[in-house]
TIVO-2410 file (N, C-alpha, C; in nm, 3 decimals):
# residues 164
REC num residu      c1      c2      c3 atome chaine
REC   1      M   0.562   1.182  -2.192     N      A
REC   1      M   0.507   1.026  -2.165    CA      A
REC   1      M   0.522   0.948  -2.260     C      A
REC   2      N   0.600   0.835  -2.261     N      A
REC   2      N   0.588   0.742  -2.348    CA      A
REC   2      N   0.477   0.644  -2.353     C      A
REC   3      Y   0.446   0.548  -2.454     N      A
REC   3      Y   0.353   0.409  -2.414    CA      A
REC   3      Y   0.433   0.328  -2.343     C      A
REC   4      F   0.541   0.292  -2.343     N      A
REC   4      F   0.620   0.191  -2.240    CA      A
REC   4      F   0.585   0.244  -2.120     C      A
REC   5      Q   0.598   0.349  -2.056     N      A
REC   5      Q   0.592   0.389  -1.937    CA      A
REC   5      Q   0.446   0.387  -1.908     C      A
REC   6      I   0.363   0.423  -2.008     N      A
REC   6      I   0.206   0.408  -1.972    CA      A
REC   6      I   0.174   0.250  -1.944     C      A
REC   7      D   0.222   0.171  -2.013     N      A
REC   7      D   0.171   0.025  -2.007    CA      A
REC   7      D   0.248  -0.036  -1.884     C      A
REC   8      S   0.355   0.004  -1.852     N      A
REC   8      S   0.440  -0.079  -1.734    CA      A
REC   8      S   0.353   0.001  -1.626     C      A
REC   9      V   0.322   0.104  -1.621     N      A
REC   9      V   0.268   0.138  -1.473    CA      A
REC   9      V   0.097   0.088  -1.464     C      A
REC  10      R   0.044   0.084  -1.583     N      A
REC  10      R  -0.057   0.018  -1.589    CA      A
REC  10      R  -0.090  -0.130  -1.536     C      A
REC  11      S   0.036  -0.190  -1.596     N      A
REC  11      S   0.057  -0.339  -1.564    CA      A
REC  11      S   0.046  -0.363  -1.403     C      A
REC  12      K   0.147  -0.308  -1.383     N      A
REC  12      K   0.199  -0.279  -1.203    CA      A
REC  12      K   0.091  -0.287  -1.138     C      A
REC  13      I  -0.002  -0.170  -1.167     N      A
REC  13      I  -0.128  -0.131  -1.075    CA      A
REC  13      I  -0.213  -0.264  -1.068     C      A
REC  14      T  -0.239  -0.326  -1.204     N      A
REC  14      T  -0.331  -0.436  -1.231    CA      A
REC  14      T  -0.280  -0.541  -1.155     C      A
REC  15      E  -0.139  -0.580  -1.167     N      A
REC  15      E  -0.096  -0.699  -1.135    CA      A
REC  15      E  -0.090  -0.682  -0.956     C      A
REC  16      A  -0.075  -0.585  -0.923     N      A
REC  16      A  -0.071  -0.558  -0.766    CA      A
REC  16      A  -0.207  -0.571  -0.699     C      A
REC  17      F  -0.318  -0.536  -0.742     N      A
REC  17      F  -0.414  -0.526  -0.682    CA      A
REC  17      F  -0.536  -0.585  -0.763     C      A
REC  18      E  -0.480  -0.672  -0.854     N      A
REC  18      E  -0.592  -0.770  -0.899    CA      A
REC  18      E  -0.629  -0.858  -0.796     C      A
REC  19      G  -0.786  -0.891  -0.780     N      A
REC  19      G  -0.838  -0.979  -0.713    CA      A
REC  19      G  -0.850  -0.913  -0.577     C      A
REC  20      I  -0.820  -0.796  -0.511     N      A
REC  20      I  -0.834  -0.753  -0.382    CA      A
REC  20      I  -0.951  -0.780  -0.332     C      A
REC  21      E  -0.958  -0.855  -0.232     N      A
REC  21      E  -1.104  -0.853  -0.185    CA      A
REC  21      E  -1.161  -0.747  -0.076     C      A
REC  22      R  -1.274  -0.704  -0.123     N      A
REC  22      R  -1.352  -0.617  -0.007    CA      A
REC  22      R  -1.352  -0.676   0.127     C      A
REC  23      P  -1.284  -0.606   0.233     N      A
REC  23      P  -1.283  -0.642   0.387    CA      A
REC  23      P  -1.429  -0.612   0.422     C      A
REC  24      D  -1.463  -0.679   0.520     N      A
REC  24      D  -1.582  -0.642   0.584    CA      A
REC  24      D  -1.583  -0.521   0.688     C      A
REC  25      L  -1.592  -0.435   0.612     N      A
REC  25      L  -1.593  -0.298   0.689    CA      A
REC  25      L  -1.739  -0.256   0.792     C      A
REC  26      R  -1.800  -0.345   0.807     N      A
REC  26      R  -1.927  -0.366   0.894    CA      A
REC  26      R  -1.854  -0.399   1.043     C      A
REC  27      S  -1.728  -0.452   1.039     N      A
REC  27      S  -1.682  -0.492   1.180    CA      A
REC  27      S  -1.601  -0.375   1.240     C      A
REC  28      I  -1.587  -0.267   1.182     N      A
REC  28      I  -1.490  -0.181   1.199    CA      A
REC  28      I  -1.591  -0.058   1.252     C      A
REC  29      L  -1.601  -0.060   1.387     N      A
REC  29      L  -1.723   0.067   1.442    CA      A
REC  29      L  -1.669   0.208   1.394     C      A
REC  30      T  -1.569   0.260   1.413     N      A
REC  30      T  -1.523   0.384   1.352    CA      A
REC  30      T  -1.441   0.389   1.240     C      A
REC  31      L  -1.517   0.384   1.120     N      A
REC  31      L  -1.425   0.376   0.985    CA      A
REC  31      L  -1.330   0.499   0.978     C      A
REC  32      G  -1.388   0.618   0.984     N      A
REC  32      G  -1.308   0.745   0.992    CA      A
REC  32      G  -1.219   0.792   1.106     C      A
REC  33      C  -1.223   0.927   1.135     N      A
REC  33      C  -1.129   0.984   1.232    CA      A
REC  33      C  -1.184   0.971   1.362     C      A
REC  34      C  -1.338   0.973   1.374     N      A
REC  34      C  -1.419   0.992   1.484    CA      A
REC  34      C  -1.556   0.952   1.479     C      A
REC  35      E  -1.610   0.935   1.590     N      A
REC  35      E  -1.770   0.914   1.570    CA      A
REC  35      E  -1.839   1.035   1.538     C      A
REC  36      E  -1.804   1.134   1.569     N      A
REC  36      E  -1.877   1.238   1.525    CA      A
REC  36      E  -1.871   1.274   1.376     C      A
REC  37      H  -1.770   1.201   1.300     N      A
REC  37      H  -1.758   1.233   1.160    CA      A
REC  37      H  -1.808   1.100   1.106     C      A
REC  38      E  -1.844   1.009   1.160     N      A
REC  38      E  -1.878   0.872   1.109    CA      A
REC  38      E  -1.952   0.883   0.972     C      A
REC  39      E  -2.064   0.956   0.980     N      A
REC  39      E  -2.183   0.975   0.884    CA      A
REC  39      E  -2.081   1.006   0.740     C      A
REC  40      D  -1.959   1.104   0.753     N      A
REC  40      D  -1.895   1.135   0.636    CA      A
REC  40      D  -1.829   1.001   0.575     C      A
REC  41      F  -1.814   0.891   0.629     N      A
REC  41      F  -1.755   0.769   0.579    CA      A
REC  41      F  -1.861   0.646   0.540     C      A
REC  42      T  -1.963   0.695   0.598     N      A
REC  42      T  -2.065   0.586   0.517    CA      A
REC  42      T  -2.066   0.509   0.371     C      A
REC  43      W  -2.014   0.617   0.271     N      A
REC  43      W  -2.039   0.595   0.157    CA      A
REC  43      W  -1.924   0.457   0.140     C      A
REC  44      Y  -1.811   0.452   0.203     N      A
REC  44      Y  -1.713   0.371   0.201    CA      A
REC  44      Y  -1.765   0.217   0.238     C      A
REC  45      R  -1.872   0.218   0.313     N      A
REC  45      R  -1.925   0.101   0.374    CA      A
REC  45      R  -2.018   0.030   0.235     C      A
REC  46      H  -2.050   0.091   0.182     N      A
REC  46      H  -2.118   0.026   0.044    CA      A
REC  46      H  -2.077   0.054  -0.089     C      A
REC  47      H  -1.973   0.092  -0.087     N      A
REC  47      H  -1.905   0.077  -0.240    CA      A
REC  47      H  -1.776   0.014  -0.250     C      A
REC  48      S  -1.740   0.000  -0.380     N      A
REC  48      S  -1.618  -0.052  -0.392    CA      A
REC  48      S  -1.500   0.041  -0.454     C      A
REC  49      W  -1.373  -0.049  -0.446     N      A
REC  49      W  -1.270   0.073  -0.503    CA      A
REC  49      W  -1.307   0.097  -0.638     C      A
REC  50      E  -1.347   0.001  -0.732     N      A
REC  50      E  -1.382   0.050  -0.873    CA      A
REC  50      E  -1.481   0.183  -0.893     C      A
REC  51      E  -1.594   0.163  -0.804     N      A
REC  51      E  -1.666   0.294  -0.795    CA      A
REC  51      E  -1.607   0.405  -0.737     C      A
REC  52      L  -1.510   0.417  -0.658     N      A
REC  52      L  -1.431   0.502  -0.613    CA      A
REC  52      L  -1.384   0.567  -0.704     C      A
REC  53      A  -1.309   0.503  -0.794     N      A
REC  53      A  -1.237   0.550  -0.945    CA      A
REC  53      A  -1.306   0.650  -1.016     C      A
REC  54      L  -1.428   0.610  -1.019     N      A
REC  54      L  -1.535   0.655  -1.104    CA      A
REC  54      L  -1.588   0.814  -1.024     C      A
REC  55      E  -1.601   0.776  -0.891     N      A
REC  55      E  -1.653   0.920  -0.846    CA      A
REC  55      E  -1.534   1.015  -0.816     C      A
REC  56      I  -1.431   0.981  -0.800     N      A
REC  56      I  -1.313   1.084  -0.818    CA      A
REC  56      I  -1.329   1.136  -0.916     C      A
REC  57      L  -1.327   1.083  -1.055     N      A
REC  57      L  -1.376   1.181  -1.176    CA      A
REC  57      L  -1.458   1.266  -1.178     C      A
REC  58      N  -1.571   1.236  -1.082     N      A
REC  58      N  -1.689   1.311  -1.063    CA      A
REC  58      N  -1.684   1.419  -0.955     C      A
REC  59      D  -1.551   1.417  -0.895     N      A
REC  59      D  -1.504   1.526  -0.788    CA      A
REC  59      D  -1.611   1.454  -0.645     C      A
REC  60      R  -1.629   1.369  -0.636     N      A
REC  60      R  -1.696   1.292  -0.513    CA      A
REC  60      R  -1.614   1.143  -0.488     C      A
REC  61      P  -1.637   1.114  -0.365     N      A
REC  61      P  -1.653   1.181  -0.242    CA      A
REC  61      P  -1.539   1.282  -0.187     C      A
REC  62      D  -1.533   1.352  -0.072     N      A
REC  62      D  -1.447   1.455  -0.048    CA      A
REC  62      D  -1.308   1.374  -0.006     C      A
REC  63      W  -1.192   1.422  -0.060     N      A
REC  63      W  -1.079   1.343  -0.056    CA      A
REC  63      W  -1.029   1.373   0.078     C      A
REC  64      V  -1.066   1.474   0.163     N      A
REC  64      V  -1.032   1.511   0.286    CA      A
REC  64      V  -1.055   1.404   0.389     C      A
REC  65      D  -1.184   1.351   0.366     N      A
REC  65      D  -1.223   1.246   0.455    CA      A
REC  65      D  -1.144   1.103   0.446     C      A
REC  66      F  -1.122   1.111   0.321     N      A
REC  66      F  -1.045   0.981   0.286    CA      A
REC  66      F  -0.900   0.981   0.353     C      A
REC  67      A  -0.840   1.081   0.367     N      A
REC  67      A  -0.701   1.103   0.440    CA      A
REC  67      A  -0.726   1.055   0.583     C      A
REC  68      G  -0.836   1.028   0.652     N      A
REC  68      G  -0.846   0.973   0.799    CA      A
REC  68      G  -0.944   0.849   0.811     C      A
REC  69      I  -0.921   0.779   0.677     N      A
REC  69      I  -0.978   0.648   0.701    CA      A
REC  69      I  -0.898   0.553   0.760     C      A
REC  70      H  -0.991   0.438   0.822     N      A
REC  70      H  -0.932   0.308   0.872    CA      A
REC  70      H  -0.836   0.253   0.794     C      A
REC  71      P  -0.719   0.204   0.840     N      A
REC  71      P  -0.620   0.165   0.726    CA      A
REC  71      P  -0.631   0.046   0.655     C      A
REC  72      L  -0.733  -0.052   0.699     N      A
REC  72      L  -0.787  -0.185   0.629    CA      A
REC  72      L  -0.863  -0.090   0.491     C      A
REC  73      A  -0.975   0.000   0.529     N      A
REC  73      A  -1.028   0.059   0.445    CA      A
REC  73      A  -0.935   0.117   0.322     C      A
REC  74      Y  -0.841   0.199   0.370     N      A
REC  74      Y  -0.770   0.284   0.296    CA      A
REC  74      Y  -0.673   0.160   0.186     C      A
REC  75      H  -0.628   0.059   0.261     N      A
REC  75      H  -0.598  -0.029   0.170    CA      A
REC  75      H  -0.641  -0.079   0.062     C      A
REC  76      Y  -0.794  -0.119   0.095     N      A
REC  76      Y  -0.876  -0.174  -0.015    CA      A
REC  76      Y  -0.880  -0.068  -0.110     C      A
REC  77      F  -0.934   0.088  -0.082     N      A
REC  77      F  -0.977   0.193  -0.171    CA      A
REC  77      F  -0.841   0.255  -0.258     C      A
REC  78      V  -0.725   0.233  -0.237     N      A
REC  78      V  -0.604   0.292  -0.262    CA      A
REC  78      V  -0.615   0.250  -0.452     C      A
REC  79      P  -0.617   0.144  -0.467     N      A
REC  79      P  -0.636   0.124  -0.626    CA      A
REC  79      P  -0.743   0.184  -0.693     C      A
REC  80      G  -0.855   0.228  -0.632     N      A
REC  80      G  -0.959   0.323  -0.677    CA      A
REC  80      G  -0.881   0.467  -0.737     C      A
REC  81      I  -0.806   0.526  -0.629     N      A
REC  81      I  -0.735   0.665  -0.641    CA      A
REC  81      I  -0.609   0.629  -0.738     C      A
REC  82      L  -0.540   0.516  -0.745     N      A
REC  82      L  -0.462   0.497  -0.840    CA      A
REC  82      L  -0.493   0.492  -0.986     C      A
REC  83      T  -0.616   0.416  -1.011     N      A
REC  83      T  -0.707   0.385  -1.142    CA      A
REC  83      T  -0.731   0.531  -1.196     C      A
REC  84      A  -0.817   0.595  -1.101     N      A
REC  84      A  -0.876   0.734  -1.164    CA      A
REC  84      A  -0.784   0.808  -1.183     C      A
REC  85      T  -0.700   0.854  -1.104     N      A
REC  85      T  -0.576   0.954  -1.116    CA      A
REC  85      T  -0.480   0.904  -1.253     C      A
REC  86      F  -0.466   0.788  -1.292     N      A
REC  86      F  -0.386   0.743  -1.392    CA      A
REC  86      F  -0.455   0.747  -1.515     C      A
REC  87      E  -0.586   0.699  -1.531     N      A
REC  87      E  -0.656   0.727  -1.679    CA      A
REC  87      E  -0.702   0.876  -1.670     C      A
REC  88      S  -0.703   0.947  -1.569     N      A
REC  88      S  -0.733   1.080  -1.626    CA      A
REC  88      S  -0.605   1.141  -1.654     C      A
REC  89      I  -0.464   1.117  -1.627     N      A
REC  89      I  -0.390   1.177  -1.662    CA      A
REC  89      I  -0.356   1.092  -1.844     C      A
REC  90      V  -0.346   0.972  -1.845     N      A
REC  90      V  -0.346   0.914  -1.991    CA      A
REC  90      V  -0.442   0.946  -2.094     C      A
REC  91      S  -0.557   1.009  -2.041     N      A
REC  91      S  -0.663   1.084  -2.129    CA      A
REC  91      S  -0.671   1.201  -2.164     C      A
REC  92      G  -0.536   1.267  -2.099     N      A
REC  92      G  -0.502   1.402  -2.178    CA      A
REC  92      G  -0.518   1.513  -2.047     C      A
REC  93      A  -0.557   1.484  -1.963     N      A
REC  93      A  -0.583   1.594  -1.829    CA      A
REC  93      A  -0.477   1.678  -1.833     C      A
REC  94      Q  -0.505   1.805  -1.794     N      A
REC  94      Q  -0.384   1.915  -1.755    CA      A
REC  94      Q  -0.401   1.941  -1.625     C      A
REC  95      W  -0.266   1.959  -1.558     N      A
REC  95      W  -0.247   1.987  -1.416    CA      A
REC  95      W  -0.358   2.085  -1.374     C      A
REC  96      Y  -0.408   2.201  -1.418     N      A
REC  96      Y  -0.471   2.278  -1.382    CA      A
REC  96      Y  -0.623   2.254  -1.363     C      A
REC  97      N  -0.667   2.136  -1.423     N      A
REC  97      N  -0.812   2.085  -1.440    CA      A
REC  97      N  -0.789   1.956  -1.398     C      A
REC  98      F  -0.703   1.897  -1.305     N      A
REC  98      F  -0.658   1.759  -1.307    CA      A
REC  98      F  -0.755   1.717  -1.167     C      A
REC  99      K  -0.844   1.649  -1.205     N      A
REC  99      K  -0.967   1.602  -1.083    CA      A
REC  99      K  -0.890   1.537  -0.963     C      A
REC 100      G  -0.772   1.470  -1.013     N      A
REC 100      G  -0.759   1.370  -0.920    CA      A
REC 100      G  -0.632   1.435  -0.797     C      A
REC 101      K  -0.596   1.555  -0.830     N      A
REC 101      K  -0.461   1.620  -0.778    CA      A
REC 101      K  -0.495   1.610  -0.643     C      A
REC 102      H  -0.604   1.664  -0.586     N      A
REC 102      H  -0.617   1.621  -0.410    CA      A
REC 102      H  -0.612   1.485  -0.369     C      A
REC 103      W  -0.648   1.388  -0.452     N      A
REC 103      W  -0.641   1.235  -0.421    CA      A
REC 103      W  -0.512   1.199  -0.392     C      A
REC 104      L  -0.406   1.255  -0.465     N      A
REC 104      L  -0.288   1.222  -0.472    CA      A
REC 104      L  -0.234   1.245  -0.309     C      A
REC 105      S  -0.263   1.360  -0.275     N      A
REC 105      S  -0.207   1.414  -0.153    CA      A
REC 105      S  -0.256   1.287  -0.037     C      A
REC 106      T  -0.333   1.205  -0.064     N      A
REC 106      T  -0.386   1.115   0.046    CA      A
REC 106      T  -0.316   1.007   0.063     C      A
REC 107      L  -0.205   0.992  -0.049     N      A
REC 107      L  -0.105   0.921  -0.059    CA      A
REC 107      L   0.024   0.940   0.010     C      A
REC 108      I   0.027   1.056   0.020     N      A
REC 108      I   0.153   1.135   0.095    CA      A
REC 108      I   0.121   1.186   0.228     C      A
REC 109      P   0.157   1.119   0.323     N      A
REC 109      P   0.137   1.190   0.447    CA      A
REC 109      P   0.265   1.312   0.467     C      A
REC 110      S   0.220   1.375   0.562     N      A
REC 110      S   0.314   1.488   0.582    CA      A
REC 110      S   0.434   1.411   0.678     C      A
REC 111      D   0.539   1.488   0.688     N      A
REC 111      D   0.655   1.420   0.745    CA      A
REC 111      D   0.633   1.378   0.904     C      A
REC 112      K   0.552   1.478   0.972     N      A
REC 112      K   0.497   1.447   1.123    CA      A
REC 112      K   0.431   1.294   1.094     C      A
REC 113      R   0.345   1.250   1.006     N      A
REC 113      R   0.265   1.139   1.019    CA      A
REC 113      R   0.325   1.026   0.968     C      A
REC 114      A   0.449   1.045   0.905     N      A
REC 114      A   0.516   0.963   0.789    CA      A
REC 114      A   0.545   0.806   0.899     C      A
REC 115      E   0.600   0.811   1.020     N      A
REC 115      E   0.632   0.712   1.107    CA      A
REC 115      E   0.511   0.603   1.123     C      A
REC 116      E   0.381   0.705   1.164     N      A
REC 116      E   0.268   0.652   1.178    CA      A
REC 116      E   0.191   0.586   1.082     C      A
REC 117      F   0.199   0.637   0.962     N      A
REC 117      F   0.161   0.614   0.838    CA      A
REC 117      F   0.244   0.489   0.808     C      A
REC 118      H   0.350   0.462   0.800     N      A
REC 118      H   0.452   0.338   0.761    CA      A
REC 118      H   0.396   0.235   0.872     C      A
REC 119      R   0.387   0.238   1.008     N      A
REC 119      R   0.353   0.149   1.102    CA      A
REC 119      R   0.196   0.089   1.065     C      A
REC 120      K   0.111   0.200   1.030     N      A
REC 120      K  -0.039   0.159   1.052    CA      A
REC 120      K  -0.102   0.138   0.889     C      A
REC 121      Y  -0.046   0.197   0.793     N      A
REC 121      Y  -0.092   0.190   0.677    CA      A
REC 121      Y  -0.004   0.119   0.599     C      A
REC 122      L   0.100   0.160   0.557     N      A
REC 122      L   0.201   0.106   0.472    CA      A
REC 122      L   0.198  -0.054   0.527     C      A
REC 123      S   0.193  -0.097   0.618     N      A
REC 123      S   0.204  -0.232   0.677    CA      A
REC 123      S   0.102  -0.326   0.622     C      A
REC 124      M   0.041  -0.265   0.579     N      A
REC 124      M  -0.089  -0.338   0.513    CA      A
REC 124      M  -0.066  -0.396   0.339     C      A
REC 125      F   0.028  -0.330   0.296     N      A
REC 125      F   0.055  -0.332   0.166    CA      A
REC 125      F   0.142  -0.455   0.132     C      A
REC 126      S   0.155  -0.521   0.035     N      A
REC 126      S   0.264  -0.594  -0.006    CA      A
REC 126      S   0.370  -0.522  -0.070     C      A
REC 127      H   0.510  -0.590  -0.114     N      A
REC 127      H   0.596  -0.506  -0.178    CA      A
REC 127      H   0.584  -0.509  -0.297     C      A
REC 128      T   0.502  -0.590  -0.372     N      A
REC 128      T   0.441  -0.537  -0.508    CA      A
REC 128      T   0.359  -0.431  -0.532     C      A
REC 129      Q   0.258  -0.412  -0.393     N      A
REC 129      Q   0.145  -0.301  -0.425    CA      A
REC 129      Q   0.240  -0.193  -0.378     C      A
REC 130      I   0.339  -0.189  -0.291     N      A
REC 130      I   0.399  -0.051  -0.259    CA      A
REC 130      I   0.487  -0.022  -0.385     C      A
REC 131      E   0.521  -0.126  -0.456     N      A
REC 131      E   0.600  -0.066  -0.569    CA      A
REC 131      E   0.538  -0.006  -0.698     C      A
REC 132      A   0.382  -0.080  -0.675     N      A
REC 132      A   0.278  -0.016  -0.799    CA      A
REC 132      A   0.231   0.103  -0.762     C      A
REC 133      V   0.241   0.154  -0.631     N      A
REC 133      V   0.199   0.297  -0.591    CA      A
REC 133      V   0.323   0.384  -0.587     C      A
REC 134      R   0.425   0.366  -0.604     N      A
REC 134      R   0.555   0.425  -0.583    CA      A
REC 134      R   0.597   0.427  -0.779     C      A
REC 135      S   0.557   0.323  -0.858     N      A
REC 135      S   0.579   0.321  -0.962    CA      A
REC 135      S   0.440   0.451  -1.062     C      A
REC 136      H   0.345   0.438  -0.994     N      A
REC 136      H   0.227   0.551  -1.019    CA      A
REC 136      H   0.288   0.663  -0.962     C      A
REC 137      L   0.335   0.715  -0.855     N      A
REC 137      L   0.371   0.852  -0.812    CA      A
REC 137      L   0.501   0.885  -0.900     C      A
REC 138      K   0.564   0.812  -0.942     N      A
REC 138      K   0.684   0.853  -1.034    CA      A
REC 138      K   0.630   0.894  -1.170     C      A
REC 139      F   0.542   0.804  -1.219     N      A
REC 139      F   0.472   0.848  -1.354    CA      A
REC 139      F   0.386   0.997  -1.332     C      A
REC 140      V   0.336   0.994  -1.238     N      A
REC 140      V   0.262   1.116  -1.205    CA      A
REC 140      V   0.375   1.267  -1.172     C      A
REC 141      Q   0.480   1.216  -1.147     N      A
REC 141      Q   0.603   1.289  -1.107    CA      A
REC 141      Q   0.630   1.338  -1.266     C      A
REC 142      S   0.651   1.237  -1.341     N      A
REC 142      S   0.717   1.260  -1.503    CA      A
REC 142      S   0.610   1.358  -1.573     C      A
REC 143      W   0.473   1.342  -1.565     N      A
REC 143      W   0.355   1.406  -1.615    CA      A
REC 143      W   0.380   1.539  -1.573     C      A
REC 144      K   0.390   1.575  -1.437     N      A
REC 144      K   0.374   1.699  -1.386    CA      A
REC 144      K   0.509   1.782  -1.434     C      A
REC 145      V   0.618   1.752  -1.465     N      A
REC 145      V   0.744   1.804  -1.510    CA      A
REC 145      V   0.680   1.833  -1.655     C      A
REC 146      E   0.663   1.732  -1.723     N      A
REC 146      E   0.579   1.780  -1.850    CA      A
REC 146      E   0.505   1.889  -1.872     C      A
REC 147      Q   0.409   1.896  -1.782     N      A
REC 147      Q   0.307   1.979  -1.764    CA      A
REC 147      Q   0.348   2.133  -1.705     C      A
REC 148      R   0.461   2.116  -1.603     N      A
REC 148      R   0.458   2.252  -1.545    CA      A
REC 148      R   0.638   2.271  -1.539     C      A
REC 149      G   0.687   2.178  -1.580     N      A
REC 149      G   0.835   2.230  -1.605    CA      A
REC 149      G   0.932   2.206  -1.475     C      A
REC 150      Y   0.878   2.148  -1.358     N      A
REC 150      Y   0.953   2.114  -1.286    CA      A
REC 150      Y   0.866   2.008  -1.169     C      A
REC 151      P   0.965   1.947  -1.065     N      A
REC 151      P   0.907   1.850  -1.026    CA      A
REC 151      P   0.809   1.886  -0.903     C      A
REC 152      D   0.743   1.807  -0.826     N      A
REC 152      D   0.675   1.825  -0.736    CA      A
REC 152      D   0.741   1.778  -0.555     C      A
REC 153      D   0.730   1.881  -0.465     N      A
REC 153      D   0.818   1.823  -0.372    CA      A
REC 153      D   0.753   1.698  -0.292     C      A
REC 154      D   0.611   1.710  -0.276     N      A
REC 154      D   0.523   1.616  -0.216    CA      A
REC 154      D   0.560   1.474  -0.272     C      A
REC 155      L   0.542   1.505  -0.445     N      A
REC 155      L   0.568   1.381  -0.502    CA      A
REC 155      L   0.704   1.282  -0.483     C      A
REC 156      E   0.798   1.391  -0.463     N      A
REC 156      E   0.929   1.353  -0.434    CA      A
REC 156      E   0.986   1.270  -0.303     C      A
REC 157      L   0.867   1.344  -0.177     N      A
REC 157      L   0.848   1.273  -0.072    CA      A
REC 157      L   0.807   1.153  -0.080     C      A
REC 158      G   0.698   1.137  -0.137     N      A
REC 158      G   0.613   1.006  -0.159    CA      A
REC 158      G   0.709   0.913  -0.193     C      A
REC 159      I   0.778   0.964  -0.312     N      A
REC 159      I   0.861   0.826  -0.397    CA      A
REC 159      I   1.001   0.784  -0.310     C      A
REC 160      N   1.057   0.885  -0.259     N      A
REC 160      N   1.162   0.858  -0.193    CA      A
REC 160      N   1.169   0.803  -0.046     C      A
REC 161      K   1.064   0.850   0.023     N      A
REC 161      K   1.056   0.844   0.161    CA      A
REC 161      K   0.949   0.783   0.212     C      A
REC 162      I   0.850   0.754   0.161     N      A
REC 162      I   0.738   0.710   0.190    CA      A
REC 162      I   0.704   0.574   0.133     C      A
REC 163      W   0.673   0.567   0.007     N      A
REC 163      W   0.648   0.472  -0.036    CA      A
REC 163      W   0.802   0.364  -0.072     C      A
REC 164      I   0.853   0.323   0.024     N      A
REC 164      I   0.976   0.250   0.013    CA      A
REC 164      I   0.979   0.097   0.049     C      A
***
């Protein structure tokens, strides 16, 4: 990993999401997957994406819940995922103890959900924001190849078919 790549990705993330305003999540009755699990999504109603970045590094909140969050909240909180995973990598994390590993999966839906993800979620993002996420996924992919010696199929899917 070279410093030019690190600076480039950090700049893209910062520029793309700088000044992103927190949406009024109170107006969304069901923030998560369903009313039965709404309590699991309460944290998001009261915190910022910057706080999410810190919480990811402390293994909270649950990444599984985030995968089902409302598109408006998803869009707002993605910079937290990017920031946490990026900073973890540049601080010297190793793949086997990388705390953001599961959070990256929330950026890459399965092939079955790809069309819905494009329609509901990706439509919330500007071209600059999509490119920032894509650059981040490429950065993670190059780091993973350095760590493990081979590319990750899910990251390839995210780079080449989802965040385009």
